[in-house]
N, C-alpha and C positions, 0 to 999 in steps of 0.2 A: 208372263208377258215376254214377247219376242222382240228383239231389237231388229230393226230394218236397216241392215248395213249394205253399203254399196262399195264394191271393190273396184279400183281402177288400176290397171296394169299398164305400165309404160315400158316399152322395149326400146332400149338405147343401143344403137349400133354405131360403130365408128364410121365416120364419113371419110370418103376418099375424094380427092379433088383433081380436076383437070387443070394443068398449069399452062398459062399462055404468057411467055416472057418477051419483053421488048427491051432493047438497049437504046437509050436516048443520049446523044452527045450534046453536052453543054459547052459553055465557054471554057471552063477550067477542068471539067471532069465528065465522066459518063455515069449515067444512072440506069440501073436495071429496074424496070417496072414489071411486076409479076401479078397477073390477074388469076385468082383461084376461083374456080366454079365447082360447086359440089356435084358429084355424080349421083343423080337421082333416077329412080325407076320412073316409068311413065306415069304410074299412079301418084307417086310423090310429087312429080312435076305438076300434074294437074291440080293436086290439092294445094300446092304452094301458090300456083297462079290464082286459084279460086280465093284463097285467103287474101292475097294482095288486092284482087278486084273488089272484094267485100270492103276492105279497109279504105280503098280509094272512093268507093261509092258512099260510104259513111261520111267521109270528109266532104265530098261533093254536095251531099244533101245538107250537111251542116252549114256550109257557106251559102248555098242557094236559099235556105230558109232565112239566114241572116239578111241577105240582100233584099228578099221580098218583104221582110218585116221593117226594114229601114226605108223602103220605098225607092231603093236604088234601081235604076233601069239601065245603067251602063251606057253603052254606045247608042242604044235606042233613044236616049233622051237628048242626044246631040242634034 
């Protein structure tokens, strides 16, 4: 009897980030705000965008289905 095994390989590479820093003056002090954005290849950026879009679509469908099942018509009922 042979076992049917599946092997998944995950390659982890260190991320590098682009830094965008701003200094904001307040009443009593100044605050440095730093925005870090990962440096991604074009393929990684496309994959990241696709995953975000799929997640948002699933949320949209979830709430659309709830509104239809509750008979809620929103602004159209006004």
